[in-house]
RODO-2510 file (C-alpha; in nm, 4 decimals, decimal comma):
residues 165
     n   res          X          Y          Z
     1     m     5,1644    -8,3610    -7,5903
     2     s     5,4906    -8,3786    -7,3968
     3     v     5,6025    -8,1016    -7,1623
     4     a     5,9024    -8,0345    -7,3879
     5     a     5,6733    -7,9909    -7,6898
     6     m     5,4525    -7,7489    -7,4929
     7     i     5,7564    -7,5421    -7,3899
     8     d     5,8804    -7,5175    -7,7500
     9     r     5,5492    -7,3761    -7,8777
    10     t     5,5148    -7,0092    -7,9559
    11     f     5,3294    -6,8349    -7,6759
    12     d     4,9598    -6,7997    -7,7519
    13     s     4,7755    -6,5381    -7,5425
    14     g     4,4383    -6,6876    -7,6400
    15     r     4,5465    -7,0246    -7,5046
    16     f     4,6796    -6,8541    -7,1905
    17     r     4,3389    -6,6923    -7,1317
    18     e     4,1661    -7,0269    -7,1887
    19     v     4,3891    -7,2120    -6,9431
    20     v     4,3793    -6,9547    -6,6622
    21     g     4,0022    -6,9370    -6,7159
    22     h     3,9856    -7,2774    -6,5482
    23     f     4,0413    -7,0992    -6,2175
    24     p     3,7053    -6,9692    -6,0912
    25     t     3,6970    -6,6168    -5,9494
    26     g     3,4432    -6,4019    -5,7769
    27     v     3,3242    -6,0890    -5,9514
    28     a     3,3185    -5,7407    -5,8024
    29     v     3,2652    -5,3801    -5,8998
    30     v     3,5341    -5,1304    -5,8002
    31     a     3,3917    -4,7782    -5,7857
    32     s     3,4727    -4,4274    -5,6740
    33     t     3,3468    -4,0744    -5,7127
    34     l     3,5488    -3,7942    -5,8654
    35     g     3,4152    -3,4432    -5,9172
    36     g     3,0705    -3,5536    -5,8018
    37     r     3,0450    -3,8232    -6,0716
    38     p     3,0561    -4,1986    -6,0018
    39     y     3,2990    -4,4222    -6,1920
    40     g     3,3176    -4,7988    -6,1773
    41     m     3,4499    -5,1126    -6,3403
    42     a     3,4000    -5,4865    -6,3107
    43     v     3,6955    -5,6911    -6,1851
    44     a     3,7570    -6,0608    -6,1393
    45     s     4,1001    -6,0036    -5,9867
    46     f     4,0123    -5,8944    -5,6332
    47     m     4,1545    -6,0544    -5,3199
    48     s     4,2608    -5,9941    -4,9637
    49     l     4,6317    -5,9302    -4,9251
    50     s     4,7026    -5,8746    -4,5546
    51     l     4,5249    -5,8760    -4,2202
    52     e     4,7818    -5,6529    -4,0459
    53     p     4,7567    -5,3972    -4,1882
    54     p     4,4235    -5,4684    -4,3603
    55     l     4,5029    -5,4640    -4,7327
    56     v     4,3280    -5,5837    -5,0475
    57     l     4,4320    -5,5791    -5,4110
    58     f     4,2740    -5,5772    -5,7524
    59     c     4,4063    -5,5444    -6,1045
    60     a     4,2896    -5,2700    -6,3399
    61     a     4,3456    -5,2897    -6,7147
    62     t     4,5609    -5,0021    -6,8321
    63     s     4,3092    -4,9619    -7,1170
    64     s     4,0223    -4,9029    -6,8717
    65     t     3,8372    -4,5751    -6,9133
    66     s     3,7241    -4,5803    -6,5480
    67     w     4,0525    -4,6643    -6,3776
    68     p     4,2155    -4,3184    -6,4281
    69     h     3,9185    -4,1555    -6,2495
    70     i     3,9215    -4,4067    -5,9651
    71     r     4,2968    -4,3616    -5,9286
    72     g     4,2513    -3,9845    -5,9310
    73     a     3,9987    -4,0089    -5,6468
    74     g     4,2586    -4,1879    -5,4327
    75     r     4,0007    -4,4229    -5,2838
    76     f     3,7556    -4,6873    -5,3946
    77     c     3,4879    -4,9229    -5,2745
    78     v     3,4640    -5,2862    -5,3817
    79     s     3,1122    -5,4310    -5,4105
    80     v     3,1222    -5,8134    -5,4127
    81     l     2,8461    -5,9110    -5,6550
    82     s     2,5784    -6,1690    -5,5820
    83     h     2,4738    -6,4439    -5,8239
    84     d     2,1736    -6,2413    -5,9411
    85     q     2,3822    -5,9361    -6,0431
    86     r     2,5065    -6,0680    -6,3780
    87     e     2,3540    -5,7754    -6,5681
    88     t     2,5246    -5,5315    -6,3310
    89     c     2,8590    -5,6985    -6,3971
    90     t     2,8023    -5,6803    -6,7727
    91     a     2,7175    -5,3082    -6,7506
    92     f     3,0367    -5,2340    -6,5549
    93     a     3,2499    -5,4420    -6,7927
    94     q     3,1732    -5,2009    -7,0808
    95     q     3,4402    -4,9517    -7,1892
    96     s     3,2087    -4,6532    -7,2214
    97     g     2,8708    -4,5090    -7,1384
    98     d     2,7038    -4,4398    -6,8062
    99     k     2,7687    -4,7644    -6,6237
   100     f     2,5520    -4,6546    -6,3302
   101     q     2,2405    -4,6000    -6,5442
   102     g     1,9666    -4,8236    -6,4059
   103     v     2,1908    -4,9563    -6,1243
   104     a     2,0774    -4,8931    -5,7675
   105     w     2,3605    -4,7776    -5,5425
   106     y     2,4281    -4,5771    -5,2294
   107     e     2,7270    -4,3943    -5,0846
   108     s     2,9853    -4,5520    -4,8590
   109     p     3,0982    -4,3605    -4,5475
   110     n     3,3712    -4,1923    -4,7586
   111     g     3,1441    -4,1215    -5,0554
   112     s     3,2243    -4,4070    -5,2954
   113     p     2,9401    -4,5994    -5,4635
   114     i     2,8217    -4,9283    -5,3123
   115     i     2,6131    -5,1452    -5,5467
   116     d     2,2773    -5,2178    -5,3840
   117     g     2,2243    -5,5882    -5,3172
   118     c     2,5939    -5,6779    -5,3171
   119     l     2,7129    -5,9508    -5,0808
   120     a     2,9713    -5,7306    -4,9124
   121     w     3,1531    -5,4043    -4,9590
   122     i     3,5057    -5,2978    -4,8711
   123     e     3,6114    -4,9344    -4,8794
   124     c     3,9788    -4,8492    -4,9232
   125     d     4,2316    -4,5752    -4,9727
   126     i     4,4780    -4,6472    -5,2546
   127     s     4,8121    -4,7195    -5,0879
   128     a     5,0183    -4,8404    -5,3866
   129     v     4,9960    -4,9028    -5,7611
   130     y     5,2411    -5,1335    -5,9390
   131     p     5,2784    -5,1948    -6,3129
   132     g     5,1829    -5,5460    -6,4185
   133     g     5,1997    -5,5865    -6,7947
   134     d     4,8731    -5,4634    -6,9436
   135     h     4,7281    -5,4088    -6,5946
   136     d     4,8044    -5,2043    -6,2854
   137     v     4,8139    -5,3933    -5,9560
   138     v     4,6318    -5,1761    -5,7036
   139     v     4,6779    -5,2166    -5,3285
   140     g     4,4124    -5,0650    -5,1068
   141     h     4,4221    -5,0005    -4,7333
   142     v     4,0834    -5,1014    -4,5907
   143     t     3,9058    -4,8222    -4,4004
   144     t     3,5493    -4,9568    -4,3623
   145     l     3,3618    -5,2680    -4,4646
   146     d     3,0406    -5,4611    -4,4160
   147     a     2,8585    -5,7712    -4,5316
   148     s     2,5205    -5,6364    -4,6336
   149     y     2,3490    -5,9239    -4,8151
   150     d     2,3259    -6,2973    -4,7478
   151     g     2,3394    -6,4987    -5,0688
   152     d     2,5577    -6,6725    -5,3242
   153     p     2,8405    -6,5028    -5,5161
   154     l     2,8595    -6,4370    -5,8868
   155     v     3,1391    -6,6556    -6,0206
   156     f     3,3388    -6,6232    -6,3428
   157     f     3,4643    -6,9538    -6,4869
   158     r     3,5761    -7,0513    -6,8391
   159     s     3,4728    -6,7137    -6,9854
   160     g     3,1212    -6,7344    -6,8439
   161     f     2,9184    -6,6615    -6,5331
   162     g     2,8005    -6,9114    -6,2790
   163     s     2,7130    -6,9516    -5,9134
   164     f     2,7109    -7,2076    -5,6377
   165     k     2,3439    -7,2829    -5,7026
***
């Protein structure tokens, strides 16, 4: 198909998802505690943004049931998932229910959940939130971090999970 023919086509969001799915991403859980209760969500849109100052970003679906609580807490912790945490990712990708049920976790220095067995964790204060279509782009100022597990990452590619193994 020619480039001109592709440009003339009606935009297809399913095709867009399929095409951008060819870019592999790591998978993480973004979590916080509000009112003594933990909240979390799976994200595949996490990245470092700046070294000076230390900033990261992730994107949260505006339809997320967890994001309003995390935003309300004003801080979050990102747990970078390892290749053997596929079930954890699936639990945190759900829209409802107790996502922490059966998931081992411990508190970060500022009280946010860290998923046990994750490759690394990065704790942040929310410094900015920008609208981005059906997502919010969240910028976090890094306050503490650590690499707590040596292993391979969980990777999302073409609508499925994988690893470097």
